[in-house]
C-alpha angles and dihedrals in degrees: 000000000000118000111175095184092054092046091049092051094050091044091051091049092051091045092052092046091049091052090048092051093041095238101109096129092049091050090049090053089050091051091049088051092050091047090051092049091049092049094046100041119051088177092062092052091046090051090053091049097043114112090197096064113078124236091246091055091047090050091050093049093045091048092049093050097044102031111128092006098078134046125255095256093055093048090050088051092051091048091049092051091050092048090052092048093246098117089110087073097050095105091048091046091054091051092046092049092053091047093049092047090051091049092049092049094041093243118155117201114221117192113207116191117185137176091238133016112284125222123244093252094054091046090051091051092051091048091051090051091049090046090063089063096042106053121191097012130104114233123230108196120211112189128200133175120222113174090193088076086072090205141348125038146267123225122200120191111174106302094344122098129191111190114192096159129131089232091061092047091052091049090051091050091048090051091050093050092048092049094053102051113191094213110126114244116230 
């Protein structure tokens, strides 16, 4: 069950504690690792959400997976969440932490989806173009390849979407042809 307010509160608490203990960057790396694990392993997320698996077992599994890969503060935070029965929200907390960190550091995430992998130079040109619209923020570029776009690219910045893909152009042409039927009217 997703609860964005709960996730935001726990993420804020961890962010504040990380700043206080001067380990914010390490905690961010741990949250990226947790986010990656949750996105790659459906079994891990299902284990966290399972009411059948006990908290002790969840703690043991989480510790075994993340031991040596995360700092002590983050592991203690994970154990606390599991002890409080809030482990269901761990994936959302990781996402909320990353979003709050980006907001605090004025970092805007730009998602660039292209039909084929783009070179570094082209990516830099796109980032510089986007930078003219987003003044004062640093841009973090996330790239993705989607062959279904056929050609071109799609840029997502927050709630804004710029679709310059061949797939979109073909859909627009199809809609135009369907709207202007060439059937004679009697």
